[in-house]
KELOVO-446662 format. One record per residue (C-alpha): residue number from 1; residue in one letter; x, y, z. Coordinates in Angstrom, 1 decimal. Each point is the difference from the previous one (the first is absolute). Layout:
N
R:NUM:a:X:Y:Z;
...
//
This chain:
133
R:1:m:-28.1:-16.8:-5.8;
R:2:a:3.7:-0.1:0.3;
R:3:t:1.8:3.3:-0.7;
R:4:q:2.7:0.0:-2.6;
R:5:r:3.5:0.7:1.4;
R:6:k:2.2:2.4:-1.9;
R:7:p:3.1:-1.8:-1.2;
R:8:l:3.1:1.0:1.8;
R:9:p:2.5:2.1:-2.0;
R:10:t:3.1:-1.7:-1.1;
R:11:m:3.2:0.5:1.9;
R:12:n:1.5:1.8:-3.0;
R:13:a:-2.9:2.5:-0.1;
R:14:q:0.4:0.5:3.8;
R:15:l:3.7:0.7:-0.3;
R:16:k:-0.6:2.5:-2.8;
R:17:t:-2.6:1.8:2.2;
R:18:i:2.4:0.0:3.0;
R:19:f:2.8:1.4:-2.2;
R:20:s:-2.2:2.7:-1.5;
R:21:k:-1.5:1.1:3.4;
R:22:a:3.3:-0.2:1.9;
R:23:r:2.4:1.3:-2.6;
R:24:l:1.3:2.8:2.3;
R:25:n:0.7:-2.5:2.8;
R:26:f:2.2:-2.0:-2.3;
R:27:v:1.7:3.2:-1.2;
R:28:v:0.8:1.0:3.6;
R:29:l:1.4:-3.5:0.9;
R:30:a:2.0:-0.2:-3.2;
R:31:a:1.4:3.5:0.7;
R:32:i:1.2:-1.1:3.4;
R:33:v:1.7:-3.1:-1.5;
R:34:l:1.5:2.1:-2.8;
R:35:l:1.3:2.5:2.5;
R:36:a:1.7:-2.8:2.0;
R:37:v:1.6:-1.4:-3.1;
R:38:l:1.1:3.2:-1.5;
R:39:g:1.2:1.3:3.4;
R:40:k:2.1:-3.0:0.5;
R:41:l:1.7:0.5:-3.3;
R:42:s:0.5:3.7:0.2;
R:43:y:0.4:1.0:3.7;
R:44:p:-0.1:-3.1:2.2;
R:45:e:0.9:1.8:3.3;
R:46:l:-3.0:2.3:-0.2;
R:47:t:-2.3:-2.8:-1.1;
R:48:n:1.2:-2.2:2.9;
R:49:r:-0.7:2.8:2.5;
R:50:i:-3.5:0.6:-1.4;
R:51:f:-1.0:-3.6:-0.1;
R:52:e:1.5:-0.8:3.4;
R:53:a:-2.0:2.8:1.5;
R:54:a:-3.1:-1.2:-1.8;
R:55:d:0.6:-3.5:1.4;
R:56:q:0.1:1.5:3.5;
R:57:l:-3.1:2.0:-0.6;
R:58:v:-2.0:-3.1:-0.8;
R:59:s:0.3:-1.0:3.6;
R:60:d:-1.8:3.4:0.9;
R:61:l:-3.5:-1.4:-0.1;
R:62:i:-1.8:3.3:0.1;
R:63:l:1.6:1.0:-3.3;
R:64:v:-0.9:-3.3:-1.6;
R:65:f:-3.6:0.1:1.4;
R:66:v:-0.5:3.5:-1.4;
R:67:a:1.4:-1.0:-3.4;
R:68:i:-2.2:-3.1:-0.1;
R:69:t:-3.0:2.1:1.0;
R:70:l:0.6:2.6:-2.7;
R:71:g:0.4:-2.7:-2.6;
R:72:a:-3.0:-2.1:1.0;
R:73:f:-2.6:2.7:0.8;
R:74:i:0.6:2.9:-2.4;
R:75:p:-1.7:-1.1:-3.2;
R:76:q:2.2:2.2:-2.3;
R:77:f:3.5:-1.2:0.4;
R:78:k:1.4:2.9:-2.0;
R:79:l:-1.1:2.3:2.8;
R:80:v:2.2:-2.1:2.4;
R:81:v:3.0:0.2:-2.3;
R:82:m:-0.4:3.7:-0.7;
R:83:g:-0.5:0.7:3.8;
R:84:a:3.0:-2.0:1.0;
R:85:i:2.3:1.6:-2.6;
R:86:g:-1.4:3.4:0.9;
R:87:a:0.7:-0.6:3.7;
R:88:f:3.5:-1.1:-1.0;
R:89:i:0.6:3.1:-2.0;
R:90:a:-1.3:2.3:2.8;
R:91:a:2.1:-1.8:2.6;
R:92:a:3.1:0.2:-2.3;
R:93:g:-0.6:3.7:-0.3;
R:94:a:-0.3:0.3:3.7;
R:95:i:3.3:-1.8:0.4;
R:96:h:1.7:2.2:-2.6;
R:97:f:-1.2:3.2:1.8;
R:98:g:1.2:-1.3:3.4;
R:99:i:-3.4:-0.6:1.6;
R:100:f:0.6:-3.7:0.6;
R:101:n:3.6:-0.2:1.2;
R:102:y:-0.2:-3.6:1.2;
R:103:l:-1.2:-1.6:-3.3;
R:104:t:1.9:-0.9:-3.1;
R:105:i:-1.1:-0.4:-3.5;
R:106:d:1.2:-3.6:0.0;
R:107:y:-2.3:-0.8:3.0;
R:108:l:-2.9:1.9:-1.5;
R:109:f:0.4:-1.9:-3.3;
R:110:s:0.0:-3.3:2.0;
R:111:v:-3.3:1.0:1.6;
R:112:l:-1.4:0.7:-3.5;
R:113:i:1.1:-3.4:-1.3;
R:114:v:-1.6:-1.8:2.9;
R:115:v:-3.3:2.0:-0.2;
R:116:l:-0.3:-0.4:-3.7;
R:117:g:1.0:-3.6:0.0;
R:118:f:-2.4:-1.2:2.7;
R:119:a:-2.8:2.3:-1.3;
R:120:a:0.4:-1.5:-3.5;
R:121:i:-0.1:-3.6:1.3;
R:122:a:-3.1:0.8:2.1;
R:123:n:-1.8:1.6:-2.9;
R:124:l:0.9:-2.9:-2.3;
R:125:y:-1.4:-2.4:2.5;
R:126:r:-3.2:2.1:0.1;
R:127:h:-0.3:-0.4:-3.8;
R:128:y:0.7:-3.7:0.3;
R:129:r:-2.8:-0.6:2.6;
R:130:e:-2.6:1.2:-2.5;
R:131:f:0.3:-3.3:-2.0;
R:132:e:-1.7:-3.3:0.5;
R:133:l:2.4:-2.9:-0.2;
//
């Protein structure tokens, strides 16, 4: 006897499922784009410094590998987002109190953008791999 194959879900149903499962990923990526656009309109010098530093950080492969690992292997992406933002706040507090004299908030914000961006893309890819094409 031949077994009946389940019909594949339509592409529209798959996209809806990806959007519902990976909503936070799209929110993080949209926030980065919105930050770039609003920053260019309101304070372009600071925005240029932050995104130039983020561009240089992408060549730091250890940071990128850590971000991709966080996004791909931690099942709850909201823990990654809350952890990254919590680490940013803690480090910003340490900068404010003079514990980290060699760091700036601009550079730290660049690290946050790189980590959240790559983690969101890796987590989005993790959701995408679950589907049959």
